[in-house]
C-alpha positions in Angstrom: 51.2 50.2 -69.5 51.8 52.3 -66.4 53.8 55.5 -66.0 57.5 55.3 -65.3 56.9 56.4 -61.7 54.4 55.7 -58.9 53.8 57.6 -55.7 54.4 54.7 -53.3 57.9 54.1 -54.7 59.1 57.4 -56.2 61.2 58.2 -53.2 62.4 54.6 -52.7 62.7 53.5 -49.1 61.8 57.0 -47.8 58.3 56.7 -49.3 57.7 53.5 -47.3 59.4 54.8 -44.2 57.0 57.7 -44.1 54.1 55.3 -44.7 55.3 53.3 -41.6 55.1 56.6 -39.6 51.6 57.4 -40.9 50.3 53.9 -40.0 51.8 54.1 -36.5 50.1 57.4 -36.0 46.8 55.9 -37.0 47.3 53.1 -34.4 48.2 55.6 -31.7 45.0 57.6 -32.4 42.9 54.5 -31.6 44.1 54.5 -28.0 43.7 56.7 -25.0 45.0 55.8 -21.5 45.7 52.2 -22.6 42.1 51.7 -23.8 40.8 51.5 -27.3 38.6 54.3 -28.5 38.3 53.2 -32.1 37.1 50.1 -33.8 39.7 50.6 -36.5 42.7 49.4 -34.4 42.8 45.8 -35.7 42.9 46.9 -39.3 45.4 49.7 -38.7 47.6 47.3 -36.7 47.7 44.7 -39.4 48.3 47.3 -42.1 51.1 48.7 -40.0 52.8 45.3 -39.7 52.6 44.7 -43.4 54.0 48.1 -44.4 56.6 48.0 -41.6 58.0 44.6 -42.5 58.1 45.3 -46.2 60.1 48.4 -45.7 62.9 45.8 -45.6 62.5 45.2 -49.3 62.6 48.9 -50.2 65.7 49.4 -48.0 67.4 46.5 -49.8 66.4 47.8 -53.3 67.0 51.5 -52.8 68.7 52.2 -49.4 72.1 50.6 -49.9 71.8 47.8 -47.3 72.2 44.2 -48.3 69.6 41.6 -47.4 71.9 39.8 -45.0 72.6 43.1 -43.1 69.0 44.1 -42.6 67.9 40.5 -41.9 70.5 40.3 -39.1 69.2 43.5 -37.6 65.6 42.2 -37.8 66.6 38.8 -36.3 68.2 40.7 -33.3 65.0 42.7 -32.6 62.0 40.9 -31.0 59.4 43.4 -32.1 60.5 43.1 -35.8 60.5 39.3 -35.6 56.9 39.6 -34.3 56.2 42.0 -37.1 57.5 39.6 -39.7 55.2 36.8 -38.4 52.1 39.0 -38.2 52.8 40.5 -41.6 53.3 37.1 -43.3 50.4 35.3 -41.7 48.0 38.2 -42.2 48.9 38.1 -45.9 49.1 34.4 -46.5 46.8 32.9 -43.8 49.6 30.5 -42.6 53.4 30.6 -42.4 55.8 27.7 -42.4 58.9 29.4 -41.0 58.0 31.6 -38.1 60.4 34.0 -36.5 58.7 33.6 -33.1 55.2 32.1 -33.5 53.1 31.0 -36.4 50.1 30.8 -34.1 50.3 34.4 -32.7 47.0 35.8 -31.5 45.6 39.3 -31.5 42.7 39.6 -29.1 40.6 42.0 -27.1 40.0 42.2 -23.4 37.9 44.2 -21.0 39.7 47.1 -19.3 37.2 49.5 -17.7 38.0 53.2 -17.3 38.6 54.3 -13.6 35.0 55.5 -13.4 33.8 52.0 -14.4 32.8 52.9 -18.0 33.2 49.8 -20.1 36.2 49.8 -22.4 38.4 47.3 -24.3 42.1 47.0 -25.1 44.0 44.7 -27.3 46.6 42.1 -26.6 49.0 40.1 -28.7 50.3 36.7 -27.8 53.5 35.6 -29.6 55.5 32.7 -28.3 54.9 32.5 -24.6 54.7 36.3 -24.1 51.7 38.6 -23.9 52.4 42.0 -25.5 50.6 45.3 -25.8 50.2 45.7 -29.6 50.8 49.4 -29.4 54.1 48.8 -27.7 55.1 46.5 -30.5 54.2 49.2 -33.0 56.4 51.7 -31.1 59.3 49.3 -30.9 59.1 48.6 -34.7 59.1 52.3 -35.3 62.2 52.7 -33.2 63.8 49.8 -35.0 63.5 51.6 -38.4 64.8 54.9 -36.9 68.0 53.1 -36.1 69.0 52.1 -39.7 67.7 55.4 -41.0 69.8 57.4 -38.5 72.9 55.3 -38.3 73.3 52.9 -41.2 73.8 55.6 -43.7 71.0 54.6 -46.0 71.3 56.1 -49.4 68.8 59.0 -49.7 66.7 58.7 -52.8 66.9 61.5 -55.3 63.8 63.7 -55.2 62.4 64.1 -58.8 60.5 67.1 -57.6 63.5 69.1 -56.3 64.3 72.3 -58.0 67.8 72.5 -59.3 
């Protein structure tokens, strides 16, 4: 039997929102001038997508938005529809109801530095569009900043606050 609390959920949606921010920072640190400087990007990107999309569940459970409200916001945002597909396929291997593309592709391409030094960058193909994965990460971050700032999410009580 576990304890009545756990660090990943003790502050409700706020715990997962902060995790989204940390994973986005990890993705950003893998890049410099649109070129990858770390072999960790693929793992960080996929982890970001999973944590980012599943913030939805925490917002529904602890933030005061209904599933239909948050799902409508997600459906209206291309980056979050991509996030949903990447999250679900990276977890389940295949998906039957894609938001954009069940056959999305994450790949690498050669982008030399201006001085000719070899370098790589990543791309994401979803639907008929080629995207910069880091741009998708940034757009997903901005998406969550909207409901946090304007939807009046219920702030979880802090069990560590001094009264």
